[in-house]
Structures are given as C-alpha cells and as structure tokens.
DRENNUSE-411813 format. One line per 5 residues: number of its first residue (from 1); their letters; for each residue y negated, z negated, x negated of N, C-alpha, C, CB. Coordinates in Angstrom, 1 decimal. Glycine has a CB too. Layout:
# DRENNUSE-411813
NUM	A	Y Z X Y Z X Y Z X Y Z X ~ ...
//
This chain:
# DRENNUSE-411813
1	XXXXX	21.8 27.9 53.4 20.9 28.5 52.4 19.5 28.1 52.8 21.1 30.0 52.3 ~ 18.7 27.7 51.9 17.3 27.4 52.2 16.4 28.6 52.0 16.8 26.2 51.2 ~ 15.5 28.8 53.0 14.6 30.0 53.0 13.2 29.5 53.3 15.1 31.1 54.0 ~ 12.2 30.0 52.6 10.8 29.7 53.0 10.5 30.3 54.3 9.9 30.3 51.9 ~ 9.8 29.6 55.2 9.5 30.1 56.5 8.8 31.4 56.5 8.6 29.0 57.2
6	XXXXX	7.9 31.6 55.6 7.2 32.9 55.5 8.1 34.1 55.1 6.1 32.8 54.4 ~ 9.3 33.8 54.6 10.3 34.9 54.3 11.3 35.1 55.4 11.0 34.6 53.0 ~ 11.3 34.3 56.4 12.3 34.5 57.5 12.1 35.8 58.2 12.2 33.3 58.4 ~ 13.2 36.4 58.6 13.1 37.6 59.4 14.5 37.9 60.0 12.6 38.9 58.6 ~ 14.5 38.7 61.0 15.8 39.2 61.6 16.6 38.0 62.1 16.6 40.0 60.7
11	XXXXX	18.0 38.1 61.9 18.9 37.0 62.4 18.6 35.6 61.9 20.3 37.4 62.1 ~ 18.3 35.4 60.6 17.9 34.1 60.2 16.7 33.5 60.9 17.7 34.1 58.7 ~ 15.7 34.3 61.2 14.5 33.8 61.9 14.9 33.5 63.3 13.4 34.8 61.9 ~ 15.7 34.4 64.0 16.1 34.1 65.3 17.0 32.9 65.4 16.9 35.4 65.9 ~ 17.9 32.7 64.4 18.7 31.5 64.5 17.9 30.2 64.4 19.8 31.5 63.3
16	XXXXX	16.9 30.2 63.5 16.1 29.0 63.4 15.3 28.7 64.7 15.1 29.1 62.2 ~ 14.8 29.7 65.3 14.1 29.6 66.6 15.1 29.0 67.6 13.5 30.9 67.1 ~ 16.3 29.6 67.6 17.4 29.1 68.6 17.7 27.6 68.3 18.7 30.0 68.4 ~ 17.8 27.3 67.0 18.0 25.9 66.6 17.0 25.0 67.2 18.1 25.7 65.1 ~ 15.7 25.4 67.1 14.6 24.6 67.7 14.7 24.5 69.2 13.2 25.3 67.3
21	XXXXX	15.2 25.5 69.8 15.4 25.5 71.3 16.7 24.8 71.8 15.4 26.9 71.8 ~ 17.5 24.4 70.8 18.8 23.7 71.1 19.9 24.6 71.6 18.5 22.8 72.2 ~ 19.8 25.9 71.2 20.9 26.9 71.6 21.6 27.5 70.5 20.3 27.9 72.5 ~ 21.4 27.1 69.2 22.0 27.7 68.1 23.5 27.6 68.1 21.4 27.0 66.8 ~ 24.0 26.5 68.6 25.5 26.3 68.6 26.2 27.3 69.6 25.8 24.9 69.0
26	XXXXX	25.4 28.0 70.5 26.0 28.9 71.4 25.9 30.4 70.9 25.2 28.8 72.7 ~ 25.3 30.6 69.8 25.0 31.9 69.3 26.3 32.5 68.7 23.9 31.9 68.3 ~ 26.5 33.8 68.9 27.5 34.6 68.3 26.9 35.7 67.5 28.5 35.2 69.4 ~ 27.1 35.7 66.1 26.5 36.8 65.3 27.4 38.1 65.4 26.4 36.4 63.9 ~ 26.7 39.2 65.4 27.4 40.5 65.4 26.7 41.4 64.4 27.4 41.2 66.8
31	XXXXX	27.5 41.8 63.4 26.9 42.7 62.4 27.2 44.1 62.8 27.6 42.4 61.0 ~ 26.2 45.0 62.6 26.4 46.4 62.9 25.8 47.2 61.7 25.6 46.8 64.2 ~ 26.3 48.4 61.6 25.9 49.3 60.6 25.4 50.6 61.2 27.0 49.7 59.6 ~ 24.1 50.9 60.9 23.5 52.1 61.5 24.0 53.4 60.8 21.9 52.0 61.4 ~ 23.7 54.5 61.3 24.1 55.8 60.7 23.5 56.0 59.3 23.6 57.0 61.6
36	XXXXX	22.3 55.4 59.1 21.7 55.5 57.7 22.3 54.4 56.8 20.2 55.3 57.9 ~ 23.2 53.6 57.2 23.9 52.6 56.3 23.2 51.3 56.3 23.8 53.1 54.9 ~ 22.1 51.1 57.0 21.4 49.8 57.1 22.3 48.9 57.9 20.0 49.9 57.8 ~ 22.5 47.7 57.4 23.3 46.6 58.1 22.4 45.6 58.7 24.3 46.0 57.1 ~ 22.7 45.3 59.9 21.8 44.4 60.7 22.7 43.4 61.5 20.9 45.1 61.7
41	XXXXX	22.2 42.1 61.6 22.9 41.1 62.3 22.1 40.8 63.6 23.1 39.8 61.5 ~ 22.8 40.8 64.7 22.2 40.5 66.0 22.9 39.2 66.6 22.4 41.7 67.0 ~ 22.2 38.4 67.3 22.7 37.2 67.9 22.7 37.3 69.4 21.9 36.0 67.4 ~ 23.8 36.8 70.0 23.9 36.8 71.4 24.3 35.4 71.9 24.8 37.9 72.0 ~ 23.9 35.1 73.1 24.4 33.8 73.8 25.1 34.2 75.1 23.1 32.8 74.0
46	XXXXX	25.9 33.3 75.6 26.7 33.6 76.8 25.8 34.0 78.0 27.5 32.5 77.1 ~ 24.7 33.4 78.2 23.9 33.6 79.4 23.0 34.8 79.2 23.1 32.4 79.7 ~ 22.8 35.3 78.0 21.9 36.4 77.7 22.6 37.4 76.7 20.5 35.9 77.1 ~ 22.5 38.7 77.0 23.3 39.6 76.1 22.7 39.6 74.7 23.2 41.0 76.7 ~ 21.4 39.4 74.5 20.8 39.4 73.2 19.8 38.3 73.1 20.2 40.8 72.9
51	XXXXX	19.9 37.6 71.9 18.9 36.6 71.7 18.2 36.9 70.4 19.5 35.1 71.6 ~ 17.0 37.5 70.5 16.3 37.9 69.3 14.8 37.8 69.6 16.6 39.4 69.0 ~ 14.3 36.5 69.5 12.8 36.3 69.8 11.9 37.0 68.7 12.5 34.9 69.8 ~ 12.4 37.3 67.6 11.6 38.0 66.6 11.6 39.5 66.7 12.0 37.6 65.2 ~ 12.4 40.1 67.6 12.5 41.5 67.8 12.4 41.9 69.3 13.8 42.0 67.2
56	XXXXX	12.5 41.0 70.2 12.6 41.3 71.6 11.6 40.5 72.4 14.0 41.1 72.2 ~ 10.7 41.2 73.1 9.6 40.5 73.9 10.2 39.6 75.0 8.6 41.5 74.4 ~ 11.3 40.0 75.5 11.9 39.1 76.6 12.3 37.8 76.1 13.1 39.9 77.2 ~ 12.7 37.7 74.8 13.1 36.4 74.2 11.9 35.7 73.6 14.2 36.6 73.1 ~ 11.0 36.5 72.9 9.9 35.9 72.1 8.7 35.7 72.9 9.6 36.7 71.0
61	XXXXX	8.4 36.5 73.9 7.2 36.4 74.7 7.0 35.1 75.3 7.2 37.5 75.7 ~ 8.0 34.5 76.0 7.9 33.2 76.6 7.6 32.1 75.6 9.1 32.9 77.4 ~ 8.1 32.2 74.4 7.9 31.2 73.4 6.4 31.3 72.9 8.8 31.4 72.2 ~ 5.8 32.5 72.8 4.4 32.6 72.4 3.6 31.8 73.4 4.0 34.1 72.3 ~ 3.9 32.0 74.7 3.2 31.3 75.8 3.5 29.8 75.7 3.6 31.8 77.2
66	XXXXX	4.7 29.4 75.5 5.1 28.0 75.5 4.4 27.2 74.4 6.6 27.8 75.3 ~ 4.3 27.8 73.2 3.7 27.1 72.1 2.2 27.5 71.9 4.4 27.5 70.8 ~ 1.6 28.2 72.8 0.2 28.6 72.8 -0.2 29.3 71.4 -0.7 27.4 73.0 ~ 0.6 30.3 71.1 0.3 31.0 69.8 -0.8 32.0 70.0 1.6 31.8 69.4 ~ -1.7 32.0 69.1 -2.8 33.0 69.1 -2.4 34.1 68.1 -4.2 32.4 68.6
71	XXXXX	-2.5 35.4 68.6 -2.2 36.5 67.8 -3.4 37.4 67.5 -1.1 37.4 68.5 ~ -3.5 37.8 66.3 -4.7 38.7 65.9 -4.2 39.9 65.1 -5.7 37.9 65.1 ~ -4.6 41.1 65.5 -4.2 42.3 64.8 -5.2 42.5 63.6 -4.2 43.5 65.7 ~ -4.6 42.7 62.5 -5.4 43.0 61.3 -5.2 44.5 60.9 -5.1 42.0 60.1 ~ -5.8 45.0 59.9 -5.7 46.4 59.5 -4.2 46.7 59.2 -6.6 46.7 58.4
76	XXXXX	-3.5 45.9 58.5 -2.2 46.2 58.1 -1.1 45.3 58.5 -2.2 46.2 56.6 ~ -1.4 44.2 59.3 -0.4 43.3 59.7 -1.0 42.5 60.9 -0.1 42.3 58.6 ~ -0.1 41.6 61.4 -0.5 40.7 62.5 -0.5 39.3 62.0 0.6 40.7 63.7 ~ -1.5 38.5 62.5 -1.6 37.0 62.1 -1.3 36.2 63.4 -2.9 36.7 61.5 ~ -0.6 35.1 63.2 -0.3 34.2 64.3 -0.7 32.8 63.9 1.2 34.2 64.7
81	XXXXX	-1.3 32.1 64.9 -1.8 30.7 64.6 -1.3 29.8 65.7 -3.3 30.7 64.5 ~ -0.8 28.7 65.4 -0.3 27.7 66.3 -0.6 26.3 65.8 1.2 27.9 66.7 ~ -0.8 25.4 66.7 -1.0 24.0 66.2 0.3 23.2 66.4 -2.2 23.3 67.0 ~ 0.5 22.2 65.5 1.7 21.4 65.7 1.3 20.2 66.5 2.2 20.9 64.3 ~ 2.2 19.3 66.7 2.0 18.1 67.6 0.9 17.2 67.1 3.3 17.3 67.7
86	XXXXX	0.6 17.3 65.8 -0.5 16.4 65.3 -1.9 17.2 65.2 -0.2 16.0 63.9 ~ -1.9 18.4 65.8 -3.1 19.2 65.8 -3.4 20.0 64.5 -4.2 18.3 66.0 ~ -2.4 20.0 63.6 -2.6 20.8 62.3 -2.3 22.3 62.7 -1.6 20.3 61.2 ~ -3.0 23.1 62.1 -2.9 24.6 62.3 -1.9 25.2 61.3 -4.3 25.3 62.2 ~ -1.0 26.0 61.8 0.0 26.7 61.0 -0.2 28.2 61.3 1.4 26.3 61.3
91	XXXXX	-0.5 29.0 60.2 -0.7 30.4 60.3 0.4 31.2 59.6 -2.1 30.8 59.8 ~ 0.8 32.3 60.1 1.8 33.2 59.5 1.3 34.6 59.7 3.2 33.0 60.1 ~ 1.8 35.5 58.8 1.5 36.9 59.0 2.8 37.7 58.8 0.4 37.4 58.0 ~ 2.8 38.9 59.5 3.9 39.8 59.4 3.5 41.2 59.9 5.1 39.3 60.2 ~ 4.4 42.2 59.7 4.2 43.5 60.2 4.2 43.6 61.7 5.2 44.5 59.6
96	XXXXX	4.9 42.7 62.4 4.9 42.7 63.9 4.4 41.4 64.4 6.4 43.0 64.3 ~ 3.9 41.5 65.7 3.4 40.2 66.3 4.5 39.2 66.6 2.7 40.6 67.5 ~ 5.7 39.7 66.9 6.8 38.7 67.2 7.2 38.0 66.0 7.9 39.4 67.8 ~ 7.4 38.6 64.9 7.8 38.0 63.6 6.7 37.0 63.2 8.0 39.0 62.5 ~ 5.4 37.4 63.2 4.3 36.5 62.9 4.3 35.2 63.8 3.0 37.2 63.0
101	XXXXX	4.5 35.5 65.1 4.5 34.3 66.0 5.7 33.4 65.8 4.5 34.9 67.5 ~ 6.9 33.9 65.6 8.0 33.1 65.4 7.9 32.3 64.1 9.3 33.9 65.5 ~ 7.4 32.9 63.1 7.3 32.2 61.8 6.2 31.1 62.0 6.8 33.2 60.7 ~ 5.2 31.3 62.7 4.2 30.2 62.9 4.7 29.1 63.7 2.9 30.8 63.5 ~ 5.5 29.4 64.7 6.2 28.3 65.5 7.1 27.5 64.6 6.9 28.9 66.7
106	XXXXX	7.9 28.2 63.9 8.9 27.5 63.0 8.1 26.6 62.0 9.8 28.5 62.2 ~ 7.1 27.1 61.4 6.3 26.4 60.4 5.7 25.1 61.1 5.1 27.2 59.8 ~ 5.2 25.2 62.3 4.7 24.1 63.0 5.7 23.0 63.4 4.0 24.6 64.3 ~ 6.9 23.5 63.7 7.9 22.6 64.2 8.9 22.1 63.1 8.7 23.2 65.3 ~ 9.1 22.9 62.1 10.2 22.6 61.1 9.7 22.6 59.7 11.3 23.6 61.3
111	XXXXX	8.5 23.1 59.4 8.0 23.0 58.1 8.1 24.4 57.3 8.7 22.0 57.3 ~ 7.7 24.3 56.1 7.6 25.5 55.2 8.9 26.0 54.7 6.7 25.3 54.1 ~ 10.0 25.3 54.8 11.3 25.7 54.3 12.4 25.2 55.3 11.6 25.3 52.8 ~ 13.3 26.1 55.6 14.4 25.7 56.5 15.8 26.1 56.0 14.1 26.4 57.9 ~ 16.8 25.6 56.5 18.2 25.9 56.2 18.7 26.8 57.3 19.0 24.7 56.0
116	XXXXX	19.4 27.9 56.8 20.1 28.8 57.8 21.6 29.0 57.3 19.4 30.1 57.9 ~ 22.5 29.2 58.2 23.9 29.5 57.7 24.0 30.7 56.8 24.8 29.7 58.9 ~ 24.7 30.5 55.7 24.9 31.7 54.8 25.5 32.9 55.5 25.9 31.2 53.7 ~ 26.3 32.7 56.6 26.9 33.8 57.3 25.8 34.8 57.9 27.8 33.3 58.4 ~ 24.6 34.3 58.1 23.5 35.1 58.7 22.7 35.9 57.6 22.6 34.3 59.5
121	XXXXX	22.9 35.5 56.4 22.2 36.2 55.3 23.0 37.1 54.4 21.6 35.1 54.4 ~ 24.3 37.1 54.5 25.2 37.9 53.7 26.1 38.7 54.6 26.0 37.1 52.7 ~ 25.8 40.0 54.8 26.7 40.8 55.7 28.1 41.0 55.1 26.0 42.2 55.9 ~ 29.0 41.0 56.0 30.4 41.3 55.6 30.5 42.8 55.3 31.4 40.9 56.7 ~ 31.6 43.2 54.7 31.8 44.6 54.4 32.2 45.3 55.8 32.9 44.8 53.4
126	XXXXX	31.4 46.2 56.2 31.6 46.8 57.5 32.4 48.1 57.4 30.4 47.0 58.3 ~ 32.3 48.8 56.3 32.9 50.1 56.2 34.3 50.0 55.5 32.0 51.1 55.3 ~ 35.2 50.8 55.9 36.5 50.8 55.3 36.3 51.5 53.9 37.5 51.6 56.2 ~ 36.9 51.0 52.9 36.9 51.7 51.6 37.5 53.1 51.7 37.6 50.9 50.5 ~ 36.9 54.0 51.0 37.4 55.4 51.1 38.6 55.6 50.1 36.3 56.4 50.7
//
C-alpha cells in the first residue's frame, strides 16, 4: 500500500525506517488490543525486543543523531528538519518529536510517498466473536 510520508505513523512508519536501515526483513509484527479496544501493531527484531523508532527513544534517538535531525517545539506540534544527500531540506511535523523526526528522515531518504506491507495497515480480528 502506498502512503504519503507525512501520513506515516506507528508500525508503518517504523517498518519504513527499518527498511531504510536494512532490517525490515527481520521484523515480526505483533498486533495487540488494549482494554479500551484500540488495536496497535508493534514490531520486534531478534536482537532487540522492540523496534519502534517513532515511539521509543532507544530506537529513534540514535537515528536523530545519525541523520543530524533538527527538532523544534512549536505551540501545538514538533517540527523536524533534515538535509538529504544533495543538501535539500526536508521538514515534517507531528504531535511527537520522534514521529516528526522519523518522517523527515524518510522524506529525505525515500521521498514523499512510500510503500508499506498491507499487513501493517490492516489489523486482524483480535477478539473472539461473542
């Protein structure tokens, strides 16, 4: 499925970042359902229990440093700016600094639209029918 980089979030965003890092083929998706009924997909790799650079500083923080991302807090959101290999600036915004940073990195490395596996965008039925 094609998704605009600015719309990426959660597991699809994490998968695209993993694809850039060359570890996407090692990812295992796990769908969970919270008590409030919200369904969420988490990714893990064999060497790390959780791979979520858009939600976990341990995964995303080193990438912010590696790609020299600049983060700025605005009144209602975060903005992230990064330059691509040609020196062009790519900016993204989001409610959290990690999502903004990962989107800007993806935009700089992969462009404004990316493909992600359908399995990461459509949750399976987790509840048993009553």
